[in-house]
N, C-alpha and C positions, 0 to 999 in steps of 0.2 A: 726279286724273283718274278719272272714272267711266267704266268700259268696260262695254258691254252684255254680257250673259251669252252671247249668240250669238258675239260676237268672242272672248271669253275661252275659250269651249269649243273654239275652233279652235287655240289656242296650247297646244302639248303638249310634254312632255319627249320625248326620243328613245325611251325605253322605252315610253311611252304610245302613241306613233305606231307603234312596232314591233308592239305588241299589236293595235292597230286594223287595221293592214295585214294581219295574219294572218287576222283575221275577214273583212275585205273580200275578200281573195283567195279565201277559201273560198266566197264568194258570186260568184266569177268576175268581180270588178271589176278593171279595168286601172288600175294605179297609175302615175301620172306624177310625176316628181320634177324639180325644178329648184332652183337656189340663186342667191344674190347678196347684195349689200350693201343695195340698195334705199334709198339715201340720197337724199333729195329725190325722193320718188315723183312720177313724171310720166307723161304719156300713153304714152310708149314702154314703160314698165314695165307699165302696164295692158294694152296690146295684146299684149305678149309673154306675159303670164300668161294672158290669155284664149285666145290661140293655143295655148299649152301645154295648157290644160285640154281643148281640142278633140281632143287626141291620145289621150285615155283617159277614165276615169270619175272618178277621184279625183286631185286635184292637191295635192301636198305641196311646200311651199316652205321651204327651209332658209335662214336669214338669218345672215350673218356677225355675230358679236358685235362690240362696240365695239373691243375689243383686237385682234381679227382684222382689222377694217377699217383700224385704224391701222398695223398691220404691212404690209398690202398697199398702201394708198393714201397713207400718210404721216400724220404726227402731227396735221395739221389736220383730218383726217376721222375719224369721220363728223361731219357737221353735225347730224344728227338722232340722238339716243340710241337704243340698241337697243330699249328698251321701247316707244317710240313707233313705230319702224319695224315691230316685230312686230305691234302693234295695227293699224297702217294697212294692212299687207298682209293681215292676217286679216279686215279689214273688206271686202275685195273679194269679191264674190259668187262669182267663179270659183275662189277658193282654198278648199280643204277643211281643210287642216291647215298650221300654221306651227310651225317649231322653230328653235332657236338653235344655232349651232355655234361653237366657240371656236378651232378649228384654222385654219390658213391655207387648207386645202381641205376640201371636204365628204366626203372619201373614207370616213371612219369612218361618217358618216351614211348614205351610199349603201350601204355593205356591210351595215349593220344593217337597212336598209329593204328592200333588194333590189327596187327598182322594176322594173316591166315596161318602162317607157319613161323614159329619161334625156334631158332637154331642155336645150339651151343656145342662146345666141344665135349668129347666123351670123358674129359677130366671132371666134368660137372656131374654130380649125383642127380639122378632122375628127378628127385623131389627137392633139389636145392636150386633149381634154375629160376632166377628172378623173373617174375611175370608169368611163369608156367601155369599156375592155377588160374590166373586171369584169362589167359589165352584159351585154355581148355574150357573155361566157363562159358564161352560163347561158341564152342564147337571148333576152335582152332586146334592145330597140332603143335606139339612140342617134340622136337627131334634132336638127337645127339649125333654128332659126326665124329668119326675116328680121326685122331690127330696123327701127325707124322711122329713116330716114336723117337723120343730123345731130343727133338728139335723144339726149342723154346727160346724166347728172348733171354730169360734168366740163365739158361745153359750157355748161350752164346756169350753173354757178359762174363760168366765164370771162365770160359775158355780164353777169352781175350785177356782177362786179368792174369790168368795163369801163364799164358804164352808170352806176354810182354812185360812181366814184372822185372 
């Protein structure tokens, strides 16, 4: 798989993103952070990420590793390997940086980056957003974004199985 330089330049280690964030904050850029599995990227994901980007200047997306997705979603997931999920999310114009995390939650990533704005989908309860209390603790914002109703990877998988059985 040949990946363009532009896409590759968006995929960073946590330490590289941390360094970039310090420089960007010195330029008064607002850092927005979100995370997810992004298995079978669909319009709901694209709209969610575009809406997240509108909340600040720089959008950082942390993607669950394959092992993390298996622990959370079950042994049949992810359908798309992490290297492809990373590249696909990085290919989106609204995304500035992408990183991979191996834990069940992105808390270590959030505490390292210290985003100005933490974004999750409206399917997350206001008080259940991982890292929310940490971000609010230093004056950051925690926002929830409306999702495209009925559109999810799980629903797409169910439809494919039902249609092609």
